[in-house]
Structures are given as C-alpha cells and as structure tokens.
py3Dmol code that shows the C-alpha trace and the ligand (Angstrom):
import py3Dmol

protein = """\
ATOM      1  CA  LEU A   1     -88.226  87.109 -56.001  1.00  0.00           C
ATOM      2  CA  SER A   2     -89.244  90.486 -57.339  1.00  0.00           C
ATOM      3  CA  ARG A   3     -87.155  91.077 -60.437  1.00  0.00           C
ATOM      4  CA  SER A   4     -87.272  94.870 -60.067  1.00  0.00           C
ATOM      5  CA  ARG A   5     -85.839  94.601 -56.522  1.00  0.00           C
ATOM      6  CA  LEU A   6     -83.207  92.231 -57.820  1.00  0.00           C
ATOM      7  CA  VAL A   7     -82.178  94.698 -60.511  1.00  0.00           C
ATOM      8  CA  PHE A   8     -82.132  97.537 -57.974  1.00  0.00           C
ATOM      9  CA  PHE A   9     -79.924  95.471 -55.675  1.00  0.00           C
ATOM     10  CA  SER A  10     -77.561  94.599 -58.560  1.00  0.00           C
ATOM     11  CA  ALA A  11     -77.322  98.270 -59.494  1.00  0.00           C
ATOM     12  CA  LEU A  12     -76.363  99.204 -55.911  1.00  0.00           C
ATOM     13  CA  ILE A  13     -73.665  96.518 -55.835  1.00  0.00           C
ATOM     14  CA  PHE A  14     -72.408  97.845 -59.153  1.00  0.00           C
ATOM     15  CA  PHE A  15     -72.154 101.372 -57.708  1.00  0.00           C
ATOM     16  CA  CYS A  16     -70.388 100.101 -54.581  1.00  0.00           C
ATOM     17  CA  MET A  17     -67.822  98.290 -56.717  1.00  0.00           C
ATOM     18  CA  ASN A  18     -67.261 101.405 -58.807  1.00  0.00           C
ATOM     19  CA  PHE A  19     -66.722 103.460 -55.672  1.00  0.00           C
ATOM     20  CA  LEU A  20     -64.246 100.908 -54.333  1.00  0.00           C
ATOM     21  CA  GLU A  21     -62.346 101.026 -57.595  1.00  0.00           C
ATOM     22  CA  LEU A  22     -62.235 104.810 -57.309  1.00  0.00           C
ATOM     23  CA  PHE A  23     -60.876 104.522 -53.761  1.00  0.00           C
ATOM     24  CA  ILE A  24     -57.998 102.378 -55.006  1.00  0.00           C
ATOM     25  CA  PHE A  25     -56.869 104.840 -57.654  1.00  0.00           C
ATOM     26  CA  VAL A  26     -57.541 108.331 -56.286  1.00  0.00           C
ATOM     27  CA  LYS A  27     -57.320 110.096 -52.953  1.00  0.00           C
ATOM     28  CA  VAL A  28     -60.879 110.373 -51.714  1.00  0.00           C
ATOM     29  CA  PRO A  29     -62.127 113.209 -49.400  1.00  0.00           C
ATOM     30  CA  TRP A  30     -64.116 112.406 -46.231  1.00  0.00           C
ATOM     31  CA  TYR A  31     -67.478 112.714 -47.919  1.00  0.00           C
ATOM     32  CA  GLY A  32     -66.383 109.977 -50.345  1.00  0.00           C
ATOM     33  CA  TYR A  33     -66.277 107.609 -47.366  1.00  0.00           C
ATOM     34  CA  LEU A  34     -69.670 108.880 -46.258  1.00  0.00           C
ATOM     35  CA  ALA A  35     -71.123 108.208 -49.728  1.00  0.00           C
ATOM     36  CA  LEU A  36     -69.645 104.701 -49.696  1.00  0.00           C
ATOM     37  CA  ALA A  37     -71.107 104.066 -46.242  1.00  0.00           C
ATOM     38  CA  VAL A  38     -74.546 105.225 -47.428  1.00  0.00           C
ATOM     39  CA  LEU A  39     -74.295 103.041 -50.544  1.00  0.00           C
ATOM     40  CA  PHE A  40     -73.184 100.070 -48.473  1.00  0.00           C
ATOM     41  CA  ALA A  41     -76.057 100.535 -46.022  1.00  0.00           C
ATOM     42  CA  ALA A  42     -78.500 100.856 -48.925  1.00  0.00           C
ATOM     43  CA  SER A  43     -77.098  97.649 -50.432  1.00  0.00           C
ATOM     44  CA  VAL A  44     -77.569  95.734 -47.185  1.00  0.00           C
ATOM     45  CA  PHE A  45     -81.127  97.079 -46.850  1.00  0.00           C
ATOM     46  CA  SER A  46     -81.834  96.213 -50.493  1.00  0.00           C
ATOM     47  CA  PHE A  47     -80.372  92.721 -50.013  1.00  0.00           C
ATOM     48  CA  VAL A  48     -82.711  92.045 -47.093  1.00  0.00           C
ATOM     49  CA  ARG A  49     -85.711  93.478 -48.944  1.00  0.00           C
ATOM     50  CA  THR A  50     -84.925  91.414 -52.038  1.00  0.00           C
ATOM     51  CA  PHE A  51     -84.104  88.056 -50.515  1.00  0.00           C
ATOM     52  CA  ALA A  52     -85.916  88.024 -47.173  1.00  0.00           C
ATOM     53  CA  SER A  53     -89.385  89.104 -48.256  1.00  0.00           C
ATOM     54  CA  ARG A  54     -91.757  87.686 -50.788  1.00  0.00           C
ATOM     55  CA  SER A  55     -93.076  89.824 -53.589  1.00  0.00           C
ATOM     56  CA  SER A  56     -96.532  91.124 -52.651  1.00  0.00           C
ATOM     57  CA  VAL A  57     -97.500  91.774 -56.261  1.00  0.00           C
ATOM     58  CA  GLN A  58    -100.551  89.839 -57.472  1.00  0.00           C
ATOM     59  CA  PRO A  59     -99.895  88.605 -61.011  1.00  0.00           C
ATOM     60  CA  PRO A  60    -102.594  89.561 -63.540  1.00  0.00           C
ATOM     61  CA  GLU A  61    -105.087  86.871 -64.506  1.00  0.00           C
ATOM     62  CA  MET A  62    -104.276  84.525 -67.372  1.00  0.00           C
ATOM     63  CA  GLY A  63    -106.090  85.651 -70.511  1.00  0.00           C
ATOM     64  CA  SER A  64    -106.256  89.293 -69.409  1.00  0.00           C
ATOM     65  CA  ARG A  65    -104.155  92.084 -70.903  1.00  0.00           C
ATOM     66  CA  ILE A  66    -101.618  94.394 -69.321  1.00  0.00           C
ATOM     67  CA  GLN A  67    -100.484  97.763 -70.686  1.00  0.00           C
ATOM     68  CA  ILE A  68     -96.925  98.717 -71.613  1.00  0.00           C
ATOM     69  CA  LEU A  69     -96.504 102.255 -72.980  1.00  0.00           C
ATOM     70  CA  GLY A  70    -100.258 102.277 -73.622  1.00  0.00           C
ATOM     71  CA  ILE A  71    -100.131  99.117 -75.765  1.00  0.00           C
ATOM     72  CA  PRO A  72    -102.009  95.993 -74.594  1.00  0.00           C
ATOM     73  CA  ILE A  73     -99.978  92.805 -74.082  1.00  0.00           C
ATOM     74  CA  ASP A  74    -101.642  89.424 -73.556  1.00  0.00           C
ATOM     75  CA  VAL A  75    -101.021  87.548 -70.323  1.00  0.00           C
ATOM     76  CA  CYS A  76    -100.389  84.103 -71.750  1.00  0.00           C
ATOM     77  CA  THR A  77     -98.164  81.053 -72.029  1.00  0.00           C
ATOM     78  CA  PRO A  78     -97.298  79.204 -75.257  1.00  0.00           C
ATOM     79  CA  ALA A  79     -99.929  76.575 -74.334  1.00  0.00           C
ATOM     80  CA  THR A  80    -102.776  79.087 -73.778  1.00  0.00           C
ATOM     81  CA  VAL A  81    -101.875  80.863 -77.037  1.00  0.00           C
ATOM     82  CA  LEU A  82    -102.075  77.591 -78.946  1.00  0.00           C
ATOM     83  CA  GLU A  83    -105.550  76.948 -77.514  1.00  0.00           C
ATOM     84  CA  LYS A  84    -106.740  80.472 -78.287  1.00  0.00           C
ATOM     85  CA  ILE A  85    -105.509  80.279 -81.896  1.00  0.00           C
ATOM     86  CA  SER A  86    -107.183  76.858 -82.279  1.00  0.00           C
ATOM     87  CA  GLY A  87    -110.391  78.561 -81.149  1.00  0.00           C
ATOM     88  CA  PHE A  88    -109.940  81.332 -83.743  1.00  0.00           C
ATOM     89  CA  ILE A  89    -109.470  78.745 -86.507  1.00  0.00           C
ATOM     90  CA  ARG A  90    -112.615  76.893 -85.440  1.00  0.00           C
ATOM     91  CA  GLU A  91    -114.678  80.106 -85.743  1.00  0.00           C
ATOM     92  CA  PRO A  92    -116.725  80.064 -88.974  1.00  0.00           C
ATOM     93  CA  ASP A  93    -115.536  83.533 -89.930  1.00  0.00           C
ATOM     94  CA  GLY A  94    -113.128  86.245 -88.901  1.00  0.00           C
ATOM     95  CA  PHE A  95    -109.731  87.787 -89.518  1.00  0.00           C
ATOM     96  CA  PHE A  96    -107.386  87.389 -86.574  1.00  0.00           C
ATOM     97  CA  HIS A  97    -104.102  89.261 -86.391  1.00  0.00           C
ATOM     98  CA  ILE A  98    -101.501  87.955 -83.921  1.00  0.00           C
ATOM     99  CA  VAL A  99     -98.516  90.187 -83.133  1.00  0.00           C
ATOM    100  CA  THR A 100     -95.288  88.780 -81.680  1.00  0.00           C
ATOM    101  CA  ALA A 101     -93.873  91.914 -80.081  1.00  0.00           C
ATOM    102  CA  ASP A 102     -90.523  92.910 -78.667  1.00  0.00           C
ATOM    103  CA  SER A 103     -89.655  96.154 -76.846  1.00  0.00           C
ATOM    104  CA  LEU A 104     -88.793  97.930 -80.068  1.00  0.00           C
ATOM    105  CA  ALA A 105     -92.193  97.120 -81.597  1.00  0.00           C
ATOM    106  CA  ILE A 106     -93.994  98.488 -78.521  1.00  0.00           C
ATOM    107  CA  PHE A 107     -91.797 101.576 -78.505  1.00  0.00           C
ATOM    108  CA  ARG A 108     -92.594 102.101 -82.192  1.00  0.00           C
ATOM    109  CA  ALA A 109     -96.326 101.668 -81.538  1.00  0.00           C
ATOM    110  CA  ASN A 110     -96.108 104.316 -78.829  1.00  0.00           C
ATOM    111  CA  ARG A 111     -94.382 106.779 -81.170  1.00  0.00           C
ATOM    112  CA  ASP A 112     -95.993 105.956 -84.523  1.00  0.00           C
ATOM    113  CA  LYS A 113     -99.745 106.378 -84.137  1.00  0.00           C
ATOM    114  CA  GLY A 114    -100.554 104.503 -87.386  1.00  0.00           C
ATOM    115  CA  PHE A 115     -98.553 101.479 -86.268  1.00  0.00           C
ATOM    116  CA  GLY A 116    -100.100 101.800 -82.792  1.00  0.00           C
ATOM    117  CA  ARG A 117    -103.619 101.661 -84.281  1.00  0.00           C
ATOM    118  CA  ILE A 118    -102.723  98.429 -86.122  1.00  0.00           C
ATOM    119  CA  LEU A 119    -101.564  96.895 -82.838  1.00  0.00           C
ATOM    120  CA  HIS A 120    -104.702  98.050 -81.032  1.00  0.00           C
ATOM    121  CA  ARG A 121    -106.819  96.219 -83.642  1.00  0.00           C
ATOM    122  CA  ALA A 122    -104.829  92.975 -83.251  1.00  0.00           C
ATOM    123  CA  SER A 123    -106.547  89.977 -81.659  1.00  0.00           C
ATOM    124  CA  MET A 124    -103.485  89.146 -79.570  1.00  0.00           C
ATOM    125  CA  ILE A 125    -100.137  90.799 -78.811  1.00  0.00           C
ATOM    126  CA  LEU A 126     -97.677  88.219 -77.507  1.00  0.00           C
ATOM    127  CA  PRO A 127     -94.623  89.084 -75.419  1.00  0.00           C
ATOM    128  CA  ASP A 128     -91.882  87.741 -77.722  1.00  0.00           C
ATOM    129  CA  GLY A 129     -89.003  89.863 -76.410  1.00  0.00           C
ATOM    130  CA  ALA A 130     -87.376  89.444 -72.993  1.00  0.00           C
ATOM    131  CA  GLY A 131     -87.518  93.238 -72.544  1.00  0.00           C
ATOM    132  CA  LEU A 132     -91.313  93.123 -72.317  1.00  0.00           C
ATOM    133  CA  VAL A 133     -91.187  90.513 -69.537  1.00  0.00           C
ATOM    134  CA  TRP A 134     -88.822  92.797 -67.607  1.00  0.00           C
ATOM    135  CA  ALA A 135     -90.986  95.849 -68.294  1.00  0.00           C
ATOM    136  CA  ALA A 136     -94.099  94.010 -67.096  1.00  0.00           C
ATOM    137  CA  ASP A 137     -92.316  93.232 -63.813  1.00  0.00           C
ATOM    138  CA  PHE A 138     -91.187  96.828 -63.355  1.00  0.00           C
ATOM    139  CA  LEU A 139     -94.726  98.058 -63.930  1.00  0.00           C
ATOM    140  CA  GLY A 140     -96.027  95.754 -61.186  1.00  0.00           C
ATOM    141  CA  THR A 141     -97.957  93.513 -63.589  1.00  0.00           C
ATOM    142  CA  PRO A 142     -95.691  90.467 -63.952  1.00  0.00           C
ATOM    143  CA  ILE A 143     -96.433  88.047 -66.793  1.00  0.00           C
ATOM    144  CA  PRO A 144     -95.554  84.337 -66.849  1.00  0.00           C
ATOM    145  CA  GLY A 145     -92.753  84.741 -69.403  1.00  0.00           C
ATOM    146  CA  ARG A 146     -92.052  85.014 -73.110  1.00  0.00           C
ATOM    147  CA  THR A 147     -94.077  83.477 -75.909  1.00  0.00           C
ATOM    148  CA  PRO A 148     -91.422  83.432 -78.638  1.00  0.00           C
ATOM    149  CA  GLY A 149     -92.718  83.594 -82.223  1.00  0.00           C
ATOM    150  CA  ILE A 150     -90.314  80.891 -83.306  1.00  0.00           C
ATOM    151  CA  ALA A 151     -91.685  78.360 -80.799  1.00  0.00           C
ATOM    152  CA  LEU A 152     -95.206  79.330 -81.826  1.00  0.00           C
ATOM    153  CA  VAL A 153     -94.405  78.566 -85.499  1.00  0.00           C
ATOM    154  CA  SER A 154     -93.189  75.110 -84.589  1.00  0.00           C
ATOM    155  CA  ASP A 155     -96.084  74.331 -82.204  1.00  0.00           C
ATOM    156  CA  LEU A 156     -98.698  75.600 -84.653  1.00  0.00           C
ATOM    157  CA  CYS A 157     -97.241  73.594 -87.555  1.00  0.00           C
ATOM    158  CA  GLU A 158     -97.351  70.471 -85.416  1.00  0.00           C
ATOM    159  CA  ARG A 159    -100.999  71.126 -84.489  1.00  0.00           C
ATOM    160  CA  ALA A 160    -101.854  72.082 -88.107  1.00  0.00           C
ATOM    161  CA  ALA A 161    -100.394  68.801 -89.396  1.00  0.00           C
ATOM    162  CA  LYS A 162    -102.619  66.890 -86.944  1.00  0.00           C
ATOM    163  CA  GLU A 163    -105.786  68.911 -87.558  1.00  0.00           C
ATOM    164  CA  GLY A 164    -105.375  69.336 -91.323  1.00  0.00           C
ATOM    165  CA  TRP A 165    -105.248  73.145 -91.178  1.00  0.00           C
ATOM    166  CA  SER A 166    -103.764  74.833 -94.255  1.00  0.00           C
ATOM    167  CA  VAL A 167    -100.731  77.055 -93.719  1.00  0.00           C
ATOM    168  CA  TYR A 168     -99.290  79.805 -95.936  1.00  0.00           C
ATOM    169  CA  PHE A 169     -95.639  80.827 -95.548  1.00  0.00           C
ATOM    170  CA  LEU A 170     -94.641  84.340 -96.622  1.00  0.00           C
ATOM    171  CA  GLY A 171     -91.323  86.102 -96.059  1.00  0.00           C
ATOM    172  CA  SER A 172     -87.528  85.731 -95.780  1.00  0.00           C
ATOM    173  CA  LYS A 173     -85.032  85.797 -98.612  1.00  0.00           C
ATOM    174  CA  PRO A 174     -85.774  83.798-101.788  1.00  0.00           C
ATOM    175  CA  GLY A 175     -84.837  80.167-101.115  1.00  0.00           C
ATOM    176  CA  VAL A 176     -84.729  80.505 -97.329  1.00  0.00           C
ATOM    177  CA  MET A 177     -88.480  80.017 -96.903  1.00  0.00           C
ATOM    178  CA  GLN A 178     -88.410  76.918 -99.119  1.00  0.00           C
ATOM    179  CA  GLU A 179     -85.580  75.478 -96.981  1.00  0.00           C
ATOM    180  CA  ALA A 180     -87.549  76.225 -93.804  1.00  0.00           C
ATOM    181  CA  VAL A 181     -90.738  74.613 -95.140  1.00  0.00           C
ATOM    182  CA  ASP A 182     -88.762  71.552 -96.290  1.00  0.00           C
ATOM    183  CA  MET A 183     -87.398  71.307 -92.771  1.00  0.00           C
ATOM    184  CA  LEU A 184     -90.918  71.584 -91.282  1.00  0.00           C
ATOM    185  CA  LEU A 185     -92.253  68.974 -93.725  1.00  0.00           C
ATOM    186  CA  ARG A 186     -89.552  66.560 -92.606  1.00  0.00           C
ATOM    187  CA  ARG A 187     -90.764  66.998 -89.022  1.00  0.00           C
ATOM    188  CA  PHE A 188     -94.491  67.125 -89.840  1.00  0.00           C
ATOM    189  CA  PRO A 189     -95.017  65.245 -93.146  1.00  0.00           C
ATOM    190  CA  THR A 190     -98.802  65.724 -93.161  1.00  0.00           C
ATOM    191  CA  LEU A 191     -98.515  69.537 -92.986  1.00  0.00           C
ATOM    192  CA  ASN A 192    -100.899  71.094 -95.520  1.00  0.00           C
ATOM    193  CA  VAL A 193     -98.836  73.846 -97.199  1.00  0.00           C
ATOM    194  CA  ALA A 194    -101.184  76.293 -98.956  1.00  0.00           C
ATOM    195  CA  GLY A 195     -98.401  78.438-100.437  1.00  0.00           C
ATOM    196  CA  ILE A 196     -94.841  79.701-100.118  1.00  0.00           C
ATOM    197  CA  HIS A 197     -93.426  83.081-101.175  1.00  0.00           C
ATOM    198  CA  HIS A 198     -90.312  85.082-100.339  1.00  0.00           C
ATOM    199  CA  GLY A 199     -90.694  88.509 -98.717  1.00  0.00           C
ATOM    200  CA  TYR A 200     -88.681  90.755-100.986  1.00  0.00           C
ATOM    201  CA  PHE A 201     -91.176  93.036-102.721  1.00  0.00           C
ATOM    202  CA  HIS A 202     -92.261  96.640-102.315  1.00  0.00           C
ATOM    203  CA  GLU A 203     -95.563  97.928-101.012  1.00  0.00           C
ATOM    204  CA  GLY A 204     -97.973  98.394-103.921  1.00  0.00           C
ATOM    205  CA  SER A 205     -95.765  96.425-106.348  1.00  0.00           C
ATOM    206  CA  GLU A 206     -97.098  93.884-108.825  1.00  0.00           C
ATOM    207  CA  ILE A 207     -95.543  91.046-106.802  1.00  0.00           C
ATOM    208  CA  GLU A 208     -97.359  92.218-103.687  1.00  0.00           C
ATOM    209  CA  GLU A 209    -100.648  92.303-105.589  1.00  0.00           C
ATOM    210  CA  GLN A 210    -100.010  88.721-106.754  1.00  0.00           C
ATOM    211  CA  VAL A 211     -99.235  87.556-103.224  1.00  0.00           C
ATOM    212  CA  LEU A 212    -102.366  89.235-101.831  1.00  0.00           C
ATOM    213  CA  GLU A 213    -104.472  87.651-104.581  1.00  0.00           C
ATOM    214  CA  ASP A 214    -102.910  84.238-103.921  1.00  0.00           C
ATOM    215  CA  LEU A 215    -103.751  84.558-100.213  1.00  0.00           C
ATOM    216  CA  ARG A 216    -107.307  85.699-101.054  1.00  0.00           C
ATOM    217  CA  GLN A 217    -107.886  82.659-103.236  1.00  0.00           C
ATOM    218  CA  LYS A 218    -106.290  80.091-100.938  1.00  0.00           C
ATOM    219  CA  LYS A 219    -107.821  81.394 -97.673  1.00  0.00           C
ATOM    220  CA  PRO A 220    -105.279  79.552 -95.482  1.00  0.00           C
ATOM    221  CA  ASP A 221    -106.265  78.772 -91.901  1.00  0.00           C
ATOM    222  CA  ILE A 222    -102.915  80.199 -90.815  1.00  0.00           C
ATOM    223  CA  ALA A 223    -100.723  82.738 -92.648  1.00  0.00           C
ATOM    224  CA  PHE A 224     -97.211  83.193 -91.275  1.00  0.00           C
ATOM    225  CA  ILE A 225     -95.974  86.616 -92.395  1.00  0.00           C
ATOM    226  CA  ALA A 226     -92.217  86.916 -91.814  1.00  0.00           C
ATOM    227  CA  LEU A 227     -91.228  90.332 -93.182  1.00  0.00           C
ATOM    228  CA  GLY A 228     -89.880  91.920 -89.983  1.00  0.00           C
ATOM    229  CA  VAL A 229     -91.416  94.798 -87.985  1.00  0.00           C
ATOM    230  CA  PRO A 230     -93.207  96.973 -89.167  1.00  0.00           C
ATOM    231  CA  LYS A 231     -93.409  95.639 -92.740  1.00  0.00           C
ATOM    232  CA  GLN A 232     -95.275  92.486 -91.713  1.00  0.00           C
ATOM    233  CA  GLU A 233     -97.867  94.348 -89.613  1.00  0.00           C
ATOM    234  CA  LEU A 234     -98.494  96.809 -92.466  1.00  0.00           C
ATOM    235  CA  PHE A 235     -98.877  93.909 -94.901  1.00  0.00           C
ATOM    236  CA  ILE A 236    -101.335  92.156 -92.573  1.00  0.00           C
ATOM    237  CA  GLN A 237    -103.289  95.406 -92.401  1.00  0.00           C
ATOM    238  CA  ARG A 238    -103.597  95.359 -96.222  1.00  0.00           C
ATOM    239  CA  LEU A 239    -104.613  91.704 -96.093  1.00  0.00           C
ATOM    240  CA  ARG A 240    -107.406  92.334 -93.570  1.00  0.00           C
ATOM    241  CA  PRO A 241    -110.059  93.740 -95.963  1.00  0.00           C
ATOM    242  CA  ILE A 242    -109.534  91.146 -98.698  1.00  0.00           C
ATOM    243  CA  ILE A 243    -109.649  87.907 -96.741  1.00  0.00           C
ATOM    244  CA  SER A 244    -112.530  86.975 -94.480  1.00  0.00           C
ATOM    245  CA  LYS A 245    -111.159  83.992 -92.605  1.00  0.00           C
ATOM    246  CA  THR A 246    -107.580  83.495 -91.506  1.00  0.00           C
ATOM    247  CA  VAL A 247    -105.203  83.824 -88.578  1.00  0.00           C
ATOM    248  CA  ALA A 248    -102.331  86.049 -89.754  1.00  0.00           C
ATOM    249  CA  ILE A 249     -99.227  85.992 -87.561  1.00  0.00           C
ATOM    250  CA  GLY A 250     -96.183  88.264 -87.934  1.00  0.00           C
ATOM    251  CA  VAL A 251     -93.157  86.172 -87.008  1.00  0.00           C
ATOM    252  CA  GLY A 252     -90.081  88.203 -88.050  1.00  0.00           C
ATOM    253  CA  GLY A 253     -86.914  86.215 -88.629  1.00  0.00           C
ATOM    254  CA  SER A 254     -88.285  82.833 -87.424  1.00  0.00           C
ATOM    255  CA  PHE A 255     -87.749  81.072 -90.757  1.00  0.00           C
ATOM    256  CA  ASP A 256     -84.085  82.129 -90.919  1.00  0.00           C
ATOM    257  CA  VAL A 257     -83.684  80.076 -87.731  1.00  0.00           C
ATOM    258  CA  ILE A 258     -85.941  77.155 -88.753  1.00  0.00           C
ATOM    259  CA  SER A 259     -84.093  76.831 -92.088  1.00  0.00           C
ATOM    260  CA  GLY A 260     -80.823  76.565 -90.172  1.00  0.00           C
ATOM    261  CA  ASN A 261     -79.401  79.792 -91.644  1.00  0.00           C
ATOM    262  CA  LEU A 262     -79.353  81.579 -88.286  1.00  0.00           C
ATOM    263  CA  PRO A 263     -78.713  80.016 -84.841  1.00  0.00           C
ATOM    264  CA  ARG A 264     -80.884  80.845 -81.814  1.00  0.00           C
ATOM    265  CA  ALA A 265     -79.220  82.147 -78.664  1.00  0.00           C
ATOM    266  CA  PRO A 266     -77.901  79.344 -76.402  1.00  0.00           C
ATOM    267  CA  VAL A 267     -80.567  77.755 -74.161  1.00  0.00           C
ATOM    268  CA  LEU A 268     -78.973  79.199 -71.031  1.00  0.00           C
ATOM    269  CA  MET A 269     -79.323  82.717 -72.452  1.00  0.00           C
ATOM    270  CA  GLN A 270     -82.943  81.998 -73.416  1.00  0.00           C
ATOM    271  CA  LYS A 271     -83.615  80.820 -69.836  1.00  0.00           C
ATOM    272  CA  PHE A 272     -82.155  83.954 -68.265  1.00  0.00           C
ATOM    273  CA  ALA A 273     -84.147  86.298 -70.508  1.00  0.00           C
ATOM    274  CA  LEU A 274     -81.073  87.353 -72.465  1.00  0.00           C
ATOM    275  CA  GLU A 275     -82.453  86.405 -75.895  1.00  0.00           C
ATOM    276  CA  TRP A 276     -83.848  89.501 -77.524  1.00  0.00           C
TER     277      TRP A 276
END
"""
ligand_1 = """\
25
UDP
N -87.570 90.370 -94.682
C -88.387 90.172 -95.759
N -88.631 91.239 -96.567
C -88.115 92.477 -96.353
C -87.324 92.666 -95.203
C -87.074 91.591 -94.373
O -88.866 89.069 -95.999
O -88.384 93.378 -97.123
C -87.302 89.225 -93.821
C -85.839 88.953 -93.535
O -85.290 88.134 -94.554
C -85.908 88.239 -92.192
C -87.150 88.854 -91.544
O -87.877 89.508 -92.585
O -86.143 86.868 -92.393
C -86.817 89.908 -90.500
O -86.139 89.324 -89.487
P -85.755 90.134 -88.168
O -85.255 89.133 -87.218
O -84.919 91.308 -88.520
O -87.179 90.672 -87.768
P -87.760 90.983 -86.357
O -88.233 89.655 -85.849
O -86.643 91.553 -85.539
O -88.833 91.926 -86.675
"""
view = py3Dmol.view(width=600, height=400)
view.addModel(protein, "pdb")
view.setStyle({"model": 0}, {"cartoon": {"style": "trace"}})
view.addModel(ligand_1, "xyz")
view.setStyle({"model": 1}, {"stick": {}})
view.zoomTo()
view.show()
C-alpha cells in the first residue's frame, strides 16, 4: 500500500469522526450536513484508492541516494550498509564518515549551512529515524526502511570481532561507555577494542585534544562517536584532517541502550515505525 494514501485516508476518517462528535453536541446548520456528506464521499473514494489499487511508484535503486530537504539519504538496508562499510575498511586509505540521521538532523542540515556541508561530505547518510522513511514515501521515493544506528553498532562489532578490525568507542557519560563495551565483549569476546573514552568535554579543550591525539595514534578501523547530534558530526569533522584511515560513525545514544541504562521502544513500536 502507498503509505501517503494511507495517511490521507486516516486523516479523512479522523475529520469525519470529529464532525460526528460535533453533530452530537451542537445544533448543526444544513451546510454542516453537506460538509459531512462531502467528507464521507471523500473517505469512501480515498478508501478505494488506498486499498483497491497498487502503488505505481517505482522504488529508487538500492545503493542510490534520494533527497530530503536537499540532503542526500542512502537507499540501503542494514545488510547492504554492512557490506559497504566492510568495503571502506578494506580500502588502503581514506576517511569515511557515516551519519545515522533522523528528521531533526536533516531539518538542522537544511537550516544550518555549516552542518549541511558536513553532511554533504559524508560517505553515507543512513535513515535512522522513522520520520525519514515516512518523508521518503511522501516524496514519492520510498526506501526499504530504517537502518538504526544501534543495530549497526551491534552488527559491526560482531563483524569486527570476526575480521579482527580495531574499534574505538567515544561518547556517553563516564562509566556508561565502559559498561556498554563490557557488554559487547561478553557477546563478542574477540572484539579488538582500540580505546574507550566518555563524551563529556568541550570543543577545543585539553581533553578533546588528548582524545583526538589518541585516535590519531591508534588509527582504529572503526570509530564509534556517540556524542549526540550535532556534537558528534562536528567532532568527526575535526577528526577528518588528522587521521587518514578510519570509518567514523556518529551513533548518538546507542551505548546508553547497549549498556542497559536506557530501554529501546517495544518491538511492536519499532515495527510500526513509531520508534524515533
Ligand atoms: N553525550 C556526550 N557528550 C555530550 C552530550 C551528549 O557524550 O556532550 C552523549 C549522551 O550521554 C548520550 C548521547 O551523547 O549518550 C546522545 O544521545 P541522544 O539519544 O540524545 O542523541 P541522538 O541520537 O538523539 O543524537
């Protein structure tokens, strides 16, 4: 089904119900009945259009990019992203920035030109938020679904443990990241942890300089940067000129969840695109 038609149909039903409620409580003039009749007819028409016809929209090709508010979003699935990142790591050289975006990040990129430029330079922008999947449908360029940052962290750690890739963990409150990495090490004991650091420091501070230097020396294959939007993207931008080979991924609050300090939305909500 076309999700935009489905939403339109739901909105019409919502209006009809509101009108009916109005009819119960106030005396309605003749044109109120006319409006209800028009709404009812529109709802029936919308119902037929939504459920009786197939969507004629051709989904964009896997691996291509669509545009939302002028910002490119990758058409991907968690599996294709894993393969693409594996390819980046196998490259002899190169700095690869992966963004896990939600609607707010794209809205910010549209408003804040500096942040927008950082996103335009990124190697991949993944649709992490359900809002982007909805927006893609509305714009007539439907994408397969979300690629949540948190699932990516888990999948990449599993692959890294198998392949021997080194992984650096930066972000979250002091102690939380250690708990999350301990949890990951219990699941993937061979995971090669290049470094761990909390994310509470200011731009340009001595701690930040130390973290940047640590990353420069260790050159991890993967650097998870979990400082929240836009702090993590700005940090990755500062990392870009000083490190020649890494895949840096901004993953927001993923480690709060992995450490067990924050629950994810129930699976049913995740399935129905209600997890933001
Ligand atoms: N955080 C951090 N340093 C800061 C601010 C935030 O390390 O200066 C961490 C915070 O502890 C949390 C994550 O960044 O783990 C932000 O999570 P949130 O879910 O708010 O980010 P989003 O994914 O929405 O960007």
